[in-house]
N, C-alpha and C positions, 0 to 999 in steps of 0.2 A: 385591123384594117388590111384588107386584101391587097396584095401587090406592093405593099410598103415595107421596106426593110426596117428592122428594129432600130438601127443606127440613125434612121431619118426621123424617128418619133421623138417628140418632146415629152419627157416624163414630168408633166406638170401636176400640181396639187389641186384636187377637186375643191377643197375647202377654200383655197385662195381664189379660185374662179367664182365661187358662190359669194365670197366677200366682195370681190371686185365688181360683180354684177350689181349687188345691192349698193355699193359705194357710188357707182356711176348712175344710180337711179334709173336703171334700164331693166329689161327683161330678156330671157333667153330668145324669145321670138324676135324682138327688135335687134338683138345682137346678131342673130343668124341672118337677118335681112341685110344688116350693114356689112357682114362678112361675105355675103353672097354664098352662104353655106346652108345646107339642110337644117331645119330645126332639130331633127333627130340627132344630127351630128353634134351640135352644140350641147344638147341635153345630155348626150353620152359623155362628153368631156366634163361637164359639170358634175355628173354623177360618178365619174371615175370608171365608166364602163368601156371607154376607149380613149385613145390619145391622138392629139393632132400632130401633124408634121411640124418641123421647126418653122417652116414658112407660115403655116397656119397659126402657130403659137405667137409668132411675131406680129401678125395682123390682129390677133386676139388681144395682145397687150396694148397695141395702139388704139384699138377700138374701145378699150376699157380705161384708157388714160393712166396706165401704170407702167413702170419700168419692166422690161422683158424679164429680168432676173427675178422679179417678184413671183412669177408663176411657179418657180421651183422651190420657194420657201416651204418649210414643213408646216408653218402656221401663218395665218394672215398677219401682216404687220400692223402696228398701231399708227394711225395718222396723227402726227404731232406737228405743231408749228413752232419753229425755233425762235419765237418772239413772245414776250410777255403778253398775256391776253387780258386787256383792261375791260373787256366786255362783260366779264363774269364778276359776281360778288367775290370779295376777297376769300381765298381758300377754295373756291369752286372752279370747275372746268367745264367749258362748252365744247362739245365735239364739233370740229370744223368740217365744212363740206369739202369734197375733193377739189372743187374749184378754188377755194381759198387756200388749201394746202399747196396746190400746184402753182397758184399765182405767187404766193410768198416765195417759194423755191426759185421760180423764174426770176423774180425781182432780186433776190439775194445773189443769184448767179451773175446778173448784170452789175449789181453793186460791187461785188468782189472784183470783177474785171476792171471796172472803171476806177476803183480805188487803187489798184496796182498801177494803172496808167497814170493817175494823178500823182502818186508818190514818185514815179519815175520822172515826171515833169517838174518835180520840186515842190509839190503842194505841202503846206504845213497846217498845223492845227488851227481851226477856226475858233476865235475867242468866245463867241456867243454860245457854242454848244455846251450844254450843262452848266451854264454860268449862273443859274438861279436855282434855289431849292424849290421843290414842288409844294410850296406852301407860302403863306404870307400875304402880301398886298398886291396892288395893281402895278407895281413897278415893272413886272415882267411884260405886261401888255404895252406899257409905255416904251420899253426898250425895243420890243419887236416893231412897234409902229415907227420909231425913229430909225432903226437900222434898215428897214425895208422901205422907208419914205412913203408910208401908206397914205398919209394926208396929201402928198404931192400927186400920187397916182390917182386918188379920188378926184382932185381938182381938175386933172387933165382928162378924165373919163366922161364920155357923153352919156354912158348908161352902165348898168351893172356888169354887162358882158365885157365892155372895155376895161372896167375896173378889175375884173377877174383876170383877164389876160395880162394887164399891167402888173398885177400883184404877183402872178406866176413869173413873169419876166424878171421882176426885181428880186424875187426869191432865188431864182437860178443865178442871177448876177452876183448874189451874196455867197454863192458856193453850195447851195442846196439843190440836189436833183429833185425835180417834181415830175412824177409819173402819174398819168391819169388815163384810166381805161374802164370799160364796162364788160370786158371779156378777158379770158385767160390767154396770155401769150398770142394775141391776135386771132385766136380761134373763135369765130363768131357762133359756133355751136355751143360754146361753153361760156354762158353768160354769168356774170356776178350778180349777187343779190344785195340790194341796199338794206334789206332787213337784217342780213347777217353781219355786215360791217360797213363802215363808211370810209375808213382809211387806216393807214398805219404809218409809223415813223421809225426810221433807223437812225439812232443818235450817234453816228460815227463822228469823231472829232475832226477828221480830215474830209470825208465825204458824207455828210448827212443826207438822208433821203426821205421824201414824203410820197406816199401813194394815196391817190384819191379815187374812190369808187365812182366812176362816171355814170352809174345807173341811178345815182341819187338825183333829187331835183337839182337843176342847175344852180340856182342861187344858194341852196344849202351847201353846195360844194365849196363856196367861198368860206363858209364857217368851218367846214372840215379842214380846209387848208390852214386857217388861223388856229384851229384846235391842235393840229399836228405841229405847227410851228411852236406852240406852247410846250409840246412834248420835247422838241429839239432844244429849246432854251432851258428846260429843266433836266435834260439828259435822261428822259424816261422812254426808252424804246418800247414799242408795243402796238397792239391792234386796238382800234377804237370803234365804238358804235354809239357816239355821243347822242344824248337825247336832251333837247332843250325843255322838254316837258316834264322830265323826271326830277323832282325835288328831293328824292331820297337817295340821289347819287352820292351825297356826302357820306352817308353811313356805309353804302355799298362799296364805293371806290373813291376815296378822297382825291387821288391823282386826277381822275377824269373830271371830277367836280371842279378842281382848281384849274384845269386846262380849259374847261368851258368858260369859267369866269374870266380867265386871261384872254381867251379868244374874243370874248364879247368886248372887253376893254380895249383890245387892239383895234377892232373894227369899229366899235361905237364907244369912243371915250366918254366916260361919265360926265365930265365937265361940259363938253359940247352937247351931250344929249340933254342935260338939264336946262341948257340955254334954249334949245330948240323946242322942247316940250312946253306946250301952252295950255294951261289949265282951263282956259276959256273955250278951248276947242274940244270936239268929241274925240273919243279914243280912236275911231276910224281915221279922222283927219290927222291926228298926231302920228299915228303909226305910218300912214302913207307919206306924210312929210318927212319923217325921220328915215324911212326906207329909201326914199329918193335922195335925200342928202347924203346918207352914208353908203349908198349903193349896196345895202344889206337886204337880206330877206326880211319879210314882215315878222317871221317867227323869231328871228334874232332881236328885232326891235321890241317885240312883245316881252320877250324874256328880260331884256334890259329894263323895260318899264316896270316889270315886277320886282326885279332885284333892287331897283332904285326907289321902290315904293311909290310909284306914280299910278299904279293900278293894284287892285286887290287880287288875292289868290283866285277868288271866284271869277272875277272879270278876266283874269289871265287865261284860265282854263277854258272859259267860254269862247274867247276870241281865238285862242290857239286852235281849238277844234274847228272853228270856221275856216281859218287860214289853211290848216292842214287838209281839210276837205277840198278847198279850192285847188291846192296843189295836186291832190290825188286825182281830181276829176279832169286834169289835163290842162289847167290854165297855164302851168309852167312846165309840164312834163316834157322832157326830151327823151325820145326813144328812137330817133333816127340814127342811122349809121354815120353819116357825114363823109367827108373826103377820105379816101384810103390813105393818102400820104399825110394828111393832117393827123389821122389816127395813129400812124406809125410814129410820127414825131411826138404826139401827145403821150402815148403809152410808154415811150422809152425816154422821155424828157428831151427837149431840144439840145441840151448840152451833150448828153451821151450820144444821141443820134448823130450830131455833127462830128464828134470825135471818131466814132466808128466809121462813118461814111468817108471822111477825109483820110482815115487810116487805110481803108480799102483802096481808095483811088490812088493814094501815094505808094501803095505796095507794102505798107507796114503791117497791115492786117489782111489775112487771107479773105477773099470774098466769101468763102464758105463759112468762116468764123463770124464775119460781119453779118451774114444772113441769119445765122443762128442767134446772135445777140439781139437782132432787131425783129426776129420772128417773121422774116420775109424770104422770098426766093432770091437767090444771088442776082438774078436778072433785074431785080427791082432797085438795086443799090444806086445805080446811075440816076434813075428817075427820082429817088429820094433826095439825092444830092441836088438835083435841079430844083426840086420843090423847096428845099431848105433855102436856097438862094432867092427864089421867087417870093417866098413868104416873108423873108427878111426885108426884101426891097419894098414889099407892100406894107411894112410896118408891123 
């Protein structure tokens, strides 16, 4: 590079750049455009024919969503998630996307910070975390329902969205952080995929945490919350991609199968369900009635009907396909961004957001650190604080 001193050059590894480009699902052409650099320059870095300056290398790492230090490794690193992966058959491994890896690391960073804060404030072990084995009967679902007062929330809710908000509120009141987002760390260019995962749980006895993939269908997220609650109650930390359609989950992953059944029992108690189901009505009428009563998705109601032998396997699969098609065609699809401040609170949990913002305003937390924790600019902290108060007053 003419006119550039050797000391200003970053001796990066071409193989790492190639790996990072593939990992980010981009191309040298797109990368060059984002960096405002010539395509030939990026190609030369990728092939090891020339070197970028340190400034260019820093921008390169940022554009590829990798730590700056990765560029100097002799070989590409392995992307690993430090959580049990319940998505795969036992003994198998599914390669995670860069978005999932970076999301989990961001959530773990926030969780560790909040855990230290909670301990300093005198937090002690929550008795329900890991209180049941991941096997057995429906007592786990009953215990979750009583602890979070799910029946009371349902009775107070005008519709399923009210029920969802109320359930999240009670979950956080019980000491569980609930984070919900469709992007990585507030970066709208890095969207999550509902096909890859639906949620994960961190079963810490002092600060348990649930993350819900907001790219999933809205009503399905209620079931994901209940599924991850089952993970908390059984002490099984990990990533989930639960499928109500898959009856082979028992052989593939007994933990996920158990958590599915537990979630269904927590949301749609079998005794109540059998009382509501009317054999003189059609499946359509029964499913709609139960979905309205329990504020659950029709997919959950259908699975409950199958598990309790109110419909056959053939009927279940037929109706499931119909309901899934309805969701997919946009009858319930949510793909809009929503309020910026609502999103900040949702993706970081109201509990953690409140603590971080109050800490910044009181001087206990640097604005710089608060902004990093919440993935916002420091200038937004005061506005987030105002929105927290406003949204609380609004119920």
